[in-house]
PDB file as gemmi writes it, atoms N, CA and C in Angstrom:
CRYST1    1.000    1.000    1.000  90.00  90.00  90.00 P 1                      
ATOM      1  N   UNK A   1      -8.986  28.817  27.564  1.00  0.00           N  
ATOM      2  CA  UNK A   1      -7.593  28.854  27.174  1.00  0.00           C  
ATOM      3  C   UNK A   1      -6.922  27.492  27.320  1.00  0.00           C  
ATOM      4  N   UNK A   2      -7.257  26.750  28.381  1.00  0.00           N  
ATOM      5  CA  UNK A   2      -6.623  25.459  28.609  1.00  0.00           C  
ATOM      6  C   UNK A   2      -7.073  24.419  27.595  1.00  0.00           C  
ATOM      7  N   UNK A   3      -8.217  24.628  26.993  1.00  0.00           N  
ATOM      8  CA  UNK A   3      -8.742  23.697  26.007  1.00  0.00           C  
ATOM      9  C   UNK A   3      -8.008  23.827  24.670  1.00  0.00           C  
ATOM     10  N   UNK A   4      -7.479  24.987  24.384  1.00  0.00           N  
ATOM     11  CA  UNK A   4      -6.805  25.242  23.120  1.00  0.00           C  
ATOM     12  C   UNK A   4      -5.634  24.294  22.865  1.00  0.00           C  
ATOM     13  N   UNK A   5      -4.717  24.052  23.821  1.00  0.00           N  
ATOM     14  CA  UNK A   5      -3.627  23.112  23.560  1.00  0.00           C  
ATOM     15  C   UNK A   5      -4.125  21.687  23.285  1.00  0.00           C  
ATOM     16  N   UNK A   6      -5.202  21.298  23.957  1.00  0.00           N  
ATOM     17  CA  UNK A   6      -5.756  19.957  23.743  1.00  0.00           C  
ATOM     18  C   UNK A   6      -6.323  19.847  22.330  1.00  0.00           C  
ATOM     19  N   UNK A   7      -7.053  20.860  21.904  1.00  0.00           N  
ATOM     20  CA  UNK A   7      -7.619  20.874  20.556  1.00  0.00           C  
ATOM     21  C   UNK A   7      -6.495  20.899  19.523  1.00  0.00           C  
ATOM     22  N   UNK A   8      -5.496  21.720  19.761  1.00  0.00           N  
ATOM     23  CA  UNK A   8      -4.361  21.806  18.829  1.00  0.00           C  
ATOM     24  C   UNK A   8      -3.655  20.463  18.709  1.00  0.00           C  
ATOM     25  N   UNK A   9      -3.470  19.768  19.826  1.00  0.00           N  
ATOM     26  CA  UNK A   9      -2.822  18.457  19.803  1.00  0.00           C  
ATOM     27  C   UNK A   9      -3.667  17.446  19.037  1.00  0.00           C  
ATOM     28  N   UNK A  10      -4.965  17.484  19.236  1.00  0.00           N  
ATOM     29  CA  UNK A  10      -5.867  16.561  18.534  1.00  0.00           C  
ATOM     30  C   UNK A  10      -5.848  16.817  17.039  1.00  0.00           C  
ATOM     31  N   UNK A  11      -5.885  18.081  16.648  1.00  0.00           N  
ATOM     32  CA  UNK A  11      -5.840  18.437  15.227  1.00  0.00           C  
ATOM     33  C   UNK A  11      -4.508  18.012  14.618  1.00  0.00           C  
ATOM     34  N   UNK A  12      -3.428  18.245  15.327  1.00  0.00           N  
ATOM     35  CA  UNK A  12      -2.107  17.836  14.830  1.00  0.00           C  
ATOM     36  C   UNK A  12      -2.032  16.331  14.630  1.00  0.00           C  
ATOM     37  N   UNK A  13      -2.542  15.572  15.587  1.00  0.00           N  
ATOM     38  CA  UNK A  13      -2.534  14.115  15.480  1.00  0.00           C  
ATOM     39  C   UNK A  13      -3.373  13.664  14.299  1.00  0.00           C  
ATOM     40  N   UNK A  14      -4.521  14.295  14.095  1.00  0.00           N  
ATOM     41  CA  UNK A  14      -5.390  13.936  12.969  1.00  0.00           C  
ATOM     42  C   UNK A  14      -4.702  14.233  11.642  1.00  0.00           C  
ATOM     43  N   UNK A  15      -4.014  15.355  11.565  1.00  0.00           N  
ATOM     44  CA  UNK A  15      -3.318  15.709  10.323  1.00  0.00           C  
ATOM     45  C   UNK A  15      -2.169  14.755  10.031  1.00  0.00           C  
ATOM     46  N   UNK A  16      -1.451  14.380  11.053  1.00  0.00           N  
ATOM     47  CA  UNK A  16      -0.327  13.460  10.865  1.00  0.00           C  
ATOM     48  C   UNK A  16      -0.826  12.126  10.352  1.00  0.00           C  
ATOM     49  N   UNK A  17      -1.962  11.679  10.837  1.00  0.00           N  
ATOM     50  CA  UNK A  17      -2.523  10.393  10.432  1.00  0.00           C  
ATOM     51  C   UNK A  17      -3.273  10.472   9.111  1.00  0.00           C  
ATOM     52  N   UNK A  18      -3.569  11.650   8.634  1.00  0.00           N  
ATOM     53  CA  UNK A  18      -4.359  11.792   7.411  1.00  0.00           C  
ATOM     54  C   UNK A  18      -3.501  11.551   6.178  1.00  0.00           C  
ATOM     55  N   UNK A  19      -4.181  11.379   5.060  1.00  0.00           N  
ATOM     56  CA  UNK A  19      -3.473  11.125   3.805  1.00  0.00           C  
ATOM     57  C   UNK A  19      -2.634  12.317   3.383  1.00  0.00           C  
ATOM     58  N   UNK A  20      -2.969  13.509   3.887  1.00  0.00           N  
ATOM     59  CA  UNK A  20      -2.186  14.689   3.532  1.00  0.00           C  
ATOM     60  C   UNK A  20      -0.752  14.557   4.010  1.00  0.00           C  
ATOM     61  N   UNK A  21      -0.542  13.810   5.101  1.00  0.00           N  
ATOM     62  CA  UNK A  21       0.784  13.632   5.646  1.00  0.00           C  
ATOM     63  C   UNK A  21       1.296  12.205   5.453  1.00  0.00           C  
ATOM     64  N   UNK A  22       0.558  11.407   4.703  1.00  0.00           N  
ATOM     65  CA  UNK A  22       0.946  10.009   4.485  1.00  0.00           C  
ATOM     66  C   UNK A  22       2.216   9.946   3.655  1.00  0.00           C  
ATOM     67  N   UNK A  23       2.904   8.838   3.786  1.00  0.00           N  
ATOM     68  CA  UNK A  23       4.100   8.611   2.987  1.00  0.00           C  
ATOM     69  C   UNK A  23       3.704   8.660   1.516  1.00  0.00           C  
ATOM     70  N   UNK A  24       4.528   9.235   0.695  1.00  0.00           N  
ATOM     71  CA  UNK A  24       4.263   9.304  -0.733  1.00  0.00           C  
ATOM     72  C   UNK A  24       4.143   7.889  -1.300  1.00  0.00           C  
ATOM     73  N   UNK A  25       3.022   7.606  -1.935  1.00  0.00           N  
ATOM     74  CA  UNK A  25       2.755   6.269  -2.463  1.00  0.00           C  
ATOM     75  C   UNK A  25       3.782   5.788  -3.468  1.00  0.00           C  
ATOM     76  N   UNK A  26       4.212   6.662  -4.359  1.00  0.00           N  
ATOM     77  CA  UNK A  26       5.193   6.265  -5.375  1.00  0.00           C  
ATOM     78  C   UNK A  26       6.517   5.876  -4.732  1.00  0.00           C  
ATOM     79  N   UNK A  27       6.911   6.622  -3.727  1.00  0.00           N  
ATOM     80  CA  UNK A  27       8.162   6.334  -3.023  1.00  0.00           C  
ATOM     81  C   UNK A  27       8.052   4.992  -2.298  1.00  0.00           C  
ATOM     82  N   UNK A  28       6.943   4.777  -1.635  1.00  0.00           N  
ATOM     83  CA  UNK A  28       6.711   3.531  -0.909  1.00  0.00           C  
ATOM     84  C   UNK A  28       6.638   2.345  -1.871  1.00  0.00           C  
ATOM     85  N   UNK A  29       6.012   2.536  -3.024  1.00  0.00           N  
ATOM     86  CA  UNK A  29       5.900   1.501  -4.058  1.00  0.00           C  
ATOM     87  C   UNK A  29       7.289   1.038  -4.486  1.00  0.00           C  
ATOM     88  N   UNK A  30       8.221   1.964  -4.587  1.00  0.00           N  
ATOM     89  CA  UNK A  30       9.604   1.618  -4.940  1.00  0.00           C  
ATOM     90  C   UNK A  30      10.349   1.023  -3.748  1.00  0.00           C  
ATOM     91  N   UNK A  31      10.217   1.629  -2.573  1.00  0.00           N  
ATOM     92  CA  UNK A  31      10.937   1.168  -1.380  1.00  0.00           C  
ATOM     93  C   UNK A  31      10.570  -0.255  -0.968  1.00  0.00           C  
ATOM     94  N   UNK A  32       9.314  -0.607  -1.109  1.00  0.00           N  
ATOM     95  CA  UNK A  32       8.848  -1.936  -0.704  1.00  0.00           C  
ATOM     96  C   UNK A  32       9.009  -2.953  -1.827  1.00  0.00           C  
ATOM     97  N   UNK A  33       9.724  -2.598  -2.854  1.00  0.00           N  
ATOM     98  CA  UNK A  33      10.099  -3.430  -4.008  1.00  0.00           C  
ATOM     99  C   UNK A  33       8.918  -3.884  -4.868  1.00  0.00           C  
ATOM    100  N   UNK A  34       7.806  -3.183  -4.807  1.00  0.00           N  
ATOM    101  CA  UNK A  34       6.651  -3.520  -5.646  1.00  0.00           C  
ATOM    102  C   UNK A  34       7.021  -3.418  -7.129  1.00  0.00           C  
ATOM    103  N   UNK A  35       7.888  -2.448  -7.434  1.00  0.00           N  
ATOM    104  CA  UNK A  35       8.281  -2.216  -8.817  1.00  0.00           C  
ATOM    105  C   UNK A  35       9.025  -3.406  -9.423  1.00  0.00           C  
ATOM    106  N   UNK A  36       9.691  -4.184  -8.597  1.00  0.00           N  
ATOM    107  CA  UNK A  36      10.485  -5.315  -9.095  1.00  0.00           C  
ATOM    108  C   UNK A  36       9.621  -6.329  -9.848  1.00  0.00           C  
ATOM    109  N   UNK A  37       8.419  -6.558  -9.370  1.00  0.00           N  
ATOM    110  CA  UNK A  37       7.541  -7.557 -10.008  1.00  0.00           C  
ATOM    111  C   UNK A  37       6.407  -6.940 -10.818  1.00  0.00           C  
ATOM    112  N   UNK A  38       5.886  -5.800 -10.357  1.00  0.00           N  
ATOM    113  CA  UNK A  38       4.719  -5.205 -11.012  1.00  0.00           C  
ATOM    114  C   UNK A  38       5.076  -4.078 -11.971  1.00  0.00           C  
ATOM    115  N   UNK A  39       6.343  -3.693 -12.021  1.00  0.00           N  
ATOM    116  CA  UNK A  39       6.780  -2.599 -12.886  1.00  0.00           C  
ATOM    117  C   UNK A  39       6.587  -1.252 -12.212  1.00  0.00           C  
ATOM    118  N   UNK A  40       7.338  -0.251 -12.665  1.00  0.00           N  
ATOM    119  CA  UNK A  40       7.259   1.089 -12.070  1.00  0.00           C  
ATOM    120  C   UNK A  40       5.866   1.690 -12.199  1.00  0.00           C  
ATOM    121  N   UNK A  41       5.141   1.285 -13.233  1.00  0.00           N  
ATOM    122  CA  UNK A  41       3.814   1.838 -13.479  1.00  0.00           C  
ATOM    123  C   UNK A  41       2.678   0.933 -13.005  1.00  0.00           C  
ATOM    124  N   UNK A  42       3.018  -0.220 -12.433  1.00  0.00           N  
ATOM    125  CA  UNK A  42       2.011  -1.150 -11.958  1.00  0.00           C  
ATOM    126  C   UNK A  42       1.319  -1.940 -13.054  1.00  0.00           C  
ATOM    127  N   UNK A  43       1.783  -1.762 -14.293  1.00  0.00           N  
ATOM    128  CA  UNK A  43       1.140  -2.465 -15.406  1.00  0.00           C  
ATOM    129  C   UNK A  43       2.120  -3.131 -16.369  1.00  0.00           C  
ATOM    130  N   UNK A  44       3.383  -3.191 -15.960  1.00  0.00           N  
ATOM    131  CA  UNK A  44       4.381  -3.893 -16.778  1.00  0.00           C  
ATOM    132  C   UNK A  44       5.101  -4.904 -15.885  1.00  0.00           C  
ATOM    133  N   UNK A  45       4.415  -6.017 -15.574  1.00  0.00           N  
ATOM    134  CA  UNK A  45       4.991  -6.996 -14.661  1.00  0.00           C  
ATOM    135  C   UNK A  45       6.237  -7.677 -15.211  1.00  0.00           C  
ATOM    136  N   UNK A  46       7.057  -8.143 -14.297  1.00  0.00           N  
ATOM    137  CA  UNK A  46       8.297  -8.837 -14.626  1.00  0.00           C  
ATOM    138  C   UNK A  46       8.026 -10.110 -15.419  1.00  0.00           C  
ATOM    139  N   UNK A  47       7.033 -10.868 -14.994  1.00  0.00           N  
ATOM    140  CA  UNK A  47       6.649 -12.111 -15.663  1.00  0.00           C  
ATOM    141  C   UNK A  47       5.198 -12.016 -16.113  1.00  0.00           C  
ATOM    142  N   UNK A  48       4.854 -12.704 -17.190  1.00  0.00           N  
ATOM    143  CA  UNK A  48       3.486 -12.605 -17.716  1.00  0.00           C  
ATOM    144  C   UNK A  48       2.391 -13.041 -16.731  1.00  0.00           C  
ATOM    145  N   UNK A  49       2.712 -13.921 -15.798  1.00  0.00           N  
ATOM    146  CA  UNK A  49       1.678 -14.365 -14.863  1.00  0.00           C  
ATOM    147  C   UNK A  49       1.598 -13.514 -13.593  1.00  0.00           C  
ATOM    148  N   UNK A  50       2.429 -12.481 -13.468  1.00  0.00           N  
ATOM    149  CA  UNK A  50       2.298 -11.533 -12.364  1.00  0.00           C  
ATOM    150  C   UNK A  50       1.213 -10.532 -12.754  1.00  0.00           C  
ATOM    151  N   UNK A  51       0.392 -10.121 -11.816  1.00  0.00           N  
ATOM    152  CA  UNK A  51      -0.740  -9.257 -12.178  1.00  0.00           C  
ATOM    153  C   UNK A  51      -0.357  -7.815 -12.492  1.00  0.00           C  
ATOM    154  N   UNK A  52      -1.142  -7.248 -13.400  1.00  0.00           N  
ATOM    155  CA  UNK A  52      -1.099  -5.811 -13.648  1.00  0.00           C  
ATOM    156  C   UNK A  52      -2.039  -5.222 -12.603  1.00  0.00           C  
ATOM    157  N   UNK A  53      -1.507  -4.404 -11.714  1.00  0.00           N  
ATOM    158  CA  UNK A  53      -2.300  -3.922 -10.589  1.00  0.00           C  
ATOM    159  C   UNK A  53      -2.718  -2.458 -10.700  1.00  0.00           C  
ATOM    160  N   UNK A  54      -2.207  -1.746 -11.681  1.00  0.00           N  
ATOM    161  CA  UNK A  54      -2.546  -0.333 -11.848  1.00  0.00           C  
ATOM    162  C   UNK A  54      -4.053  -0.164 -12.032  1.00  0.00           C  
ATOM    163  N   UNK A  55      -4.631   0.726 -11.234  1.00  0.00           N  
ATOM    164  CA  UNK A  55      -6.052   1.023 -11.348  1.00  0.00           C  
ATOM    165  C   UNK A  55      -6.969   0.017 -10.664  1.00  0.00           C  
ATOM    166  N   UNK A  56      -6.394  -0.974 -10.025  1.00  0.00           N  
ATOM    167  CA  UNK A  56      -7.200  -1.990  -9.337  1.00  0.00           C  
ATOM    168  C   UNK A  56      -7.946  -1.348  -8.163  1.00  0.00           C  
ATOM    169  N   UNK A  57      -9.057  -1.921  -7.792  1.00  0.00           N  
ATOM    170  CA  UNK A  57      -9.882  -1.428  -6.689  1.00  0.00           C  
ATOM    171  C   UNK A  57      -9.082  -1.400  -5.383  1.00  0.00           C  
ATOM    172  N   UNK A  58      -9.153  -0.283  -4.673  1.00  0.00           N  
ATOM    173  CA  UNK A  58      -8.383  -0.085  -3.436  1.00  0.00           C  
ATOM    174  C   UNK A  58      -8.681  -1.159  -2.390  1.00  0.00           C  
ATOM    175  N   UNK A  59      -9.949  -1.430  -2.144  1.00  0.00           N  
ATOM    176  CA  UNK A  59     -10.325  -2.424  -1.135  1.00  0.00           C  
ATOM    177  C   UNK A  59      -9.828  -3.813  -1.524  1.00  0.00           C  
ATOM    178  N   UNK A  60      -9.864  -4.123  -2.805  1.00  0.00           N  
ATOM    179  CA  UNK A  60      -9.384  -5.421  -3.284  1.00  0.00           C  
ATOM    180  C   UNK A  60      -7.882  -5.560  -3.029  1.00  0.00           C  
ATOM    181  N   UNK A  61      -7.133  -4.517  -3.340  1.00  0.00           N  
ATOM    182  CA  UNK A  61      -5.680  -4.548  -3.135  1.00  0.00           C  
ATOM    183  C   UNK A  61      -5.361  -4.724  -1.653  1.00  0.00           C  
ATOM    184  N   UNK A  62      -6.042  -3.966  -0.812  1.00  0.00           N  
ATOM    185  CA  UNK A  62      -5.822  -4.095   0.634  1.00  0.00           C  
ATOM    186  C   UNK A  62      -6.091  -5.520   1.097  1.00  0.00           C  
ATOM    187  N   UNK A  63      -7.208  -6.094   0.664  1.00  0.00           N  
ATOM    188  CA  UNK A  63      -7.573  -7.454   1.079  1.00  0.00           C  
ATOM    189  C   UNK A  63      -6.534  -8.463   0.619  1.00  0.00           C  
ATOM    190  N   UNK A  64      -6.073  -8.351  -0.611  1.00  0.00           N  
ATOM    191  CA  UNK A  64      -5.082  -9.297  -1.117  1.00  0.00           C  
ATOM    192  C   UNK A  64      -3.785  -9.202  -0.327  1.00  0.00           C  
ATOM    193  N   UNK A  65      -3.351  -7.978  -0.024  1.00  0.00           N  
ATOM    194  CA  UNK A  65      -2.115  -7.820   0.748  1.00  0.00           C  
ATOM    195  C   UNK A  65      -2.281  -8.374   2.165  1.00  0.00           C  
ATOM    196  N   UNK A  66      -3.429  -8.101   2.789  1.00  0.00           N  
ATOM    197  CA  UNK A  66      -3.688  -8.652   4.129  1.00  0.00           C  
ATOM    198  C   UNK A  66      -3.693 -10.179   4.087  1.00  0.00           C  
ATOM    199  N   UNK A  67      -4.384 -10.738   3.091  1.00  0.00           N  
ATOM    200  CA  UNK A  67      -4.489 -12.197   2.994  1.00  0.00           C  
ATOM    201  C   UNK A  67      -3.139 -12.852   2.734  1.00  0.00           C  
ATOM    202  N   UNK A  68      -2.327 -12.238   1.920  1.00  0.00           N  
ATOM    203  CA  UNK A  68      -0.988 -12.787   1.655  1.00  0.00           C  
ATOM    204  C   UNK A  68      -0.131 -12.680   2.911  1.00  0.00           C  
ATOM    205  N   UNK A  69      -0.202 -11.529   3.566  1.00  0.00           N  
ATOM    206  CA  UNK A  69       0.596 -11.321   4.784  1.00  0.00           C  
ATOM    207  C   UNK A  69       0.209 -12.314   5.879  1.00  0.00           C  
ATOM    208  N   UNK A  70      -1.081 -12.570   6.041  1.00  0.00           N  
ATOM    209  CA  UNK A  70      -1.554 -13.466   7.106  1.00  0.00           C  
ATOM    210  C   UNK A  70      -1.427 -14.945   6.746  1.00  0.00           C  
ATOM    211  N   UNK A  71      -1.266 -15.231   5.455  1.00  0.00           N  
ATOM    212  CA  UNK A  71      -1.210 -16.619   5.012  1.00  0.00           C  
ATOM    213  C   UNK A  71      -2.562 -17.151   4.567  1.00  0.00           C  
ATOM    214  N   UNK A  72      -3.615 -16.329   4.676  1.00  0.00           N  
ATOM    215  CA  UNK A  72      -4.945 -16.751   4.233  1.00  0.00           C  
ATOM    216  C   UNK A  72      -4.971 -17.003   2.731  1.00  0.00           C  
ATOM    217  N   UNK A  73      -4.124 -16.305   2.008  1.00  0.00           N  
ATOM    218  CA  UNK A  73      -3.993 -16.542   0.566  1.00  0.00           C  
ATOM    219  C   UNK A  73      -2.608 -17.103   0.317  1.00  0.00           C  
ATOM    220  N   UNK A  74      -2.561 -18.296  -0.247  1.00  0.00           N  
ATOM    221  CA  UNK A  74      -1.272 -18.940  -0.526  1.00  0.00           C  
ATOM    222  C   UNK A  74      -1.254 -19.530  -1.931  1.00  0.00           C  
ATOM    223  N   UNK A  75      -2.208 -19.139  -2.765  1.00  0.00           N  
ATOM    224  CA  UNK A  75      -2.280 -19.678  -4.122  1.00  0.00           C  
ATOM    225  C   UNK A  75      -1.490 -18.818  -5.107  1.00  0.00           C  
ATOM    226  N   UNK A  76      -1.393 -19.296  -6.314  1.00  0.00           N  
ATOM    227  CA  UNK A  76      -0.749 -18.521  -7.373  1.00  0.00           C  
ATOM    228  C   UNK A  76       0.636 -18.044  -6.998  1.00  0.00           C  
ATOM    229  N   UNK A  77       0.875 -16.793  -7.212  1.00  0.00           N  
ATOM    230  CA  UNK A  77       2.175 -16.190  -6.927  1.00  0.00           C  
ATOM    231  C   UNK A  77       2.241 -15.554  -5.545  1.00  0.00           C  
ATOM    232  N   UNK A  78       1.337 -15.935  -4.661  1.00  0.00           N  
ATOM    233  CA  UNK A  78       1.330 -15.360  -3.310  1.00  0.00           C  
ATOM    234  C   UNK A  78       2.657 -15.595  -2.591  1.00  0.00           C  
ATOM    235  N   UNK A  79       3.295 -16.711  -2.870  1.00  0.00           N  
ATOM    236  CA  UNK A  79       4.577 -17.012  -2.218  1.00  0.00           C  
ATOM    237  C   UNK A  79       5.630 -15.957  -2.545  1.00  0.00           C  
ATOM    238  N   UNK A  80       5.583 -15.431  -3.769  1.00  0.00           N  
ATOM    239  CA  UNK A  80       6.544 -14.397  -4.164  1.00  0.00           C  
ATOM    240  C   UNK A  80       6.351 -13.136  -3.325  1.00  0.00           C  
ATOM    241  N   UNK A  81       5.110 -12.836  -2.977  1.00  0.00           N  
ATOM    242  CA  UNK A  81       4.836 -11.634  -2.181  1.00  0.00           C  
ATOM    243  C   UNK A  81       4.963 -11.870  -0.687  1.00  0.00           C  
ATOM    244  N   UNK A  82       4.842 -13.086  -0.250  1.00  0.00           N  
ATOM    245  CA  UNK A  82       4.882 -13.408   1.187  1.00  0.00           C  
ATOM    246  C   UNK A  82       6.160 -12.861   1.839  1.00  0.00           C  
ATOM    247  N   UNK A  83       7.287 -13.027   1.184  1.00  0.00           N  
ATOM    248  CA  UNK A  83       8.557 -12.535   1.716  1.00  0.00           C  
ATOM    249  C   UNK A  83       8.622 -11.024   1.807  1.00  0.00           C  
ATOM    250  N   UNK A  84       7.965 -10.348   0.889  1.00  0.00           N  
ATOM    251  CA  UNK A  84       7.961  -8.882   0.884  1.00  0.00           C  
ATOM    252  C   UNK A  84       7.016  -8.334   1.948  1.00  0.00           C  
ATOM    253  N   UNK A  85       5.925  -9.031   2.182  1.00  0.00           N  
ATOM    254  CA  UNK A  85       4.899  -8.518   3.091  1.00  0.00           C  
ATOM    255  C   UNK A  85       5.378  -8.382   4.537  1.00  0.00           C  
ATOM    256  N   UNK A  86       6.476  -9.030   4.889  1.00  0.00           N  
ATOM    257  CA  UNK A  86       7.007  -8.869   6.255  1.00  0.00           C  
ATOM    258  C   UNK A  86       7.539  -7.460   6.497  1.00  0.00           C  
ATOM    259  N   UNK A  87       7.878  -6.737   5.427  1.00  0.00           N  
ATOM    260  CA  UNK A  87       8.381  -5.367   5.579  1.00  0.00           C  
ATOM    261  C   UNK A  87       7.305  -4.316   5.292  1.00  0.00           C  
ATOM    262  N   UNK A  88       6.065  -4.759   5.098  1.00  0.00           N  
ATOM    263  CA  UNK A  88       4.963  -3.853   4.787  1.00  0.00           C  
ATOM    264  C   UNK A  88       4.028  -3.773   6.000  1.00  0.00           C  
ATOM    265  N   UNK A  89       3.890  -2.582   6.547  1.00  0.00           N  
ATOM    266  CA  UNK A  89       3.038  -2.377   7.726  1.00  0.00           C  
ATOM    267  C   UNK A  89       1.583  -2.168   7.308  1.00  0.00           C  
ATOM    268  N   UNK A  90       0.718  -2.124   8.297  1.00  0.00           N  
ATOM    269  CA  UNK A  90      -0.703  -1.849   8.043  1.00  0.00           C  
ATOM    270  C   UNK A  90      -0.866  -0.475   7.386  1.00  0.00           C  
ATOM    271  N   UNK A  91      -0.142   0.506   7.880  1.00  0.00           N  
ATOM    272  CA  UNK A  91      -0.199   1.856   7.296  1.00  0.00           C  
ATOM    273  C   UNK A  91       0.311   1.834   5.855  1.00  0.00           C  
ATOM    274  N   UNK A  92       1.382   1.066   5.610  1.00  0.00           N  
ATOM    275  CA  UNK A  92       1.928   0.939   4.254  1.00  0.00           C  
ATOM    276  C   UNK A  92       0.890   0.337   3.304  1.00  0.00           C  
ATOM    277  N   UNK A  93       0.175  -0.675   3.770  1.00  0.00           N  
ATOM    278  CA  UNK A  93      -0.840  -1.338   2.942  1.00  0.00           C  
ATOM    279  C   UNK A  93      -1.871  -0.318   2.479  1.00  0.00           C  
ATOM    280  N   UNK A  94      -2.322   0.523   3.381  1.00  0.00           N  
ATOM    281  CA  UNK A  94      -3.329   1.526   3.035  1.00  0.00           C  
ATOM    282  C   UNK A  94      -2.790   2.529   2.018  1.00  0.00           C  
ATOM    283  N   UNK A  95      -1.567   2.998   2.230  1.00  0.00           N  
ATOM    284  CA  UNK A  95      -0.962   3.962   1.312  1.00  0.00           C  
ATOM    285  C   UNK A  95      -0.736   3.322  -0.057  1.00  0.00           C  
ATOM    286  N   UNK A  96      -0.206   2.104  -0.070  1.00  0.00           N  
ATOM    287  CA  UNK A  96       0.048   1.417  -1.337  1.00  0.00           C  
ATOM    288  C   UNK A  96      -1.241   1.151  -2.105  1.00  0.00           C  
ATOM    289  N   UNK A  97      -2.274   0.707  -1.405  1.00  0.00           N  
ATOM    290  CA  UNK A  97      -3.553   0.431  -2.064  1.00  0.00           C  
ATOM    291  C   UNK A  97      -4.133   1.708  -2.672  1.00  0.00           C  
ATOM    292  N   UNK A  98      -4.053   2.789  -1.931  1.00  0.00           N  
ATOM    293  CA  UNK A  98      -4.540   4.083  -2.435  1.00  0.00           C  
ATOM    294  C   UNK A  98      -3.757   4.495  -3.682  1.00  0.00           C  
ATOM    295  N   UNK A  99      -2.444   4.389  -3.610  1.00  0.00           N  
ATOM    296  CA  UNK A  99      -1.579   4.779  -4.725  1.00  0.00           C  
ATOM    297  C   UNK A  99      -1.862   3.929  -5.960  1.00  0.00           C  
ATOM    298  N   UNK A 100      -1.852   2.627  -5.800  1.00  0.00           N  
ATOM    299  CA  UNK A 100      -2.050   1.727  -6.940  1.00  0.00           C  
ATOM    300  C   UNK A 100      -3.420   1.925  -7.564  1.00  0.00           C  
ATOM    301  N   UNK A 101      -4.427   2.161  -6.745  1.00  0.00           N  
ATOM    302  CA  UNK A 101      -5.784   2.327  -7.268  1.00  0.00           C  
ATOM    303  C   UNK A 101      -5.897   3.575  -8.151  1.00  0.00           C  
ATOM    304  N   UNK A 102      -4.999   4.526  -7.956  1.00  0.00           N  
ATOM    305  CA  UNK A 102      -5.037   5.762  -8.739  1.00  0.00           C  
ATOM    306  C   UNK A 102      -4.124   5.735  -9.970  1.00  0.00           C  
ATOM    307  N   UNK A 103      -3.351   4.675 -10.122  1.00  0.00           N  
ATOM    308  CA  UNK A 103      -2.504   4.546 -11.310  1.00  0.00           C  
ATOM    309  C   UNK A 103      -3.378   4.278 -12.529  1.00  0.00           C  
ATOM    310  N   UNK A 104      -2.988   4.809 -13.649  1.00  0.00           N  
ATOM    311  CA  UNK A 104      -3.750   4.598 -14.883  1.00  0.00           C  
ATOM    312  C   UNK A 104      -3.513   3.172 -15.395  1.00  0.00           C  
ATOM    313  N   UNK A 105      -4.599   2.426 -15.577  1.00  0.00           N  
ATOM    314  CA  UNK A 105      -4.431   1.021 -16.067  1.00  0.00           C  
ATOM    315  C   UNK A 105      -3.895   0.956 -17.485  1.00  0.00           C  
TER     316      UNK A 105                                                      
END                                                                             
């Protein structure tokens, strides 16, 4: 009987951390201002040299966001994203990468 509350707490924590309870990707995409440069659909960028990111590989998107946030990537338009990345958490990066990877290119 005493083990049941521990198991229930562990299951609850796992569910909260799982994608089933993750922040809605579309909402986060708008809140973190991704839409301003990449478009609401991830494929209609504000400027021609901004990337179309819809359907891009999840791991690639995560790496690019990490590299821009850390300063490891400073080429191209990375400076435009550097200011935004201060408001994007590690959890946000994972949710955004998952969401963008599922957008139709």
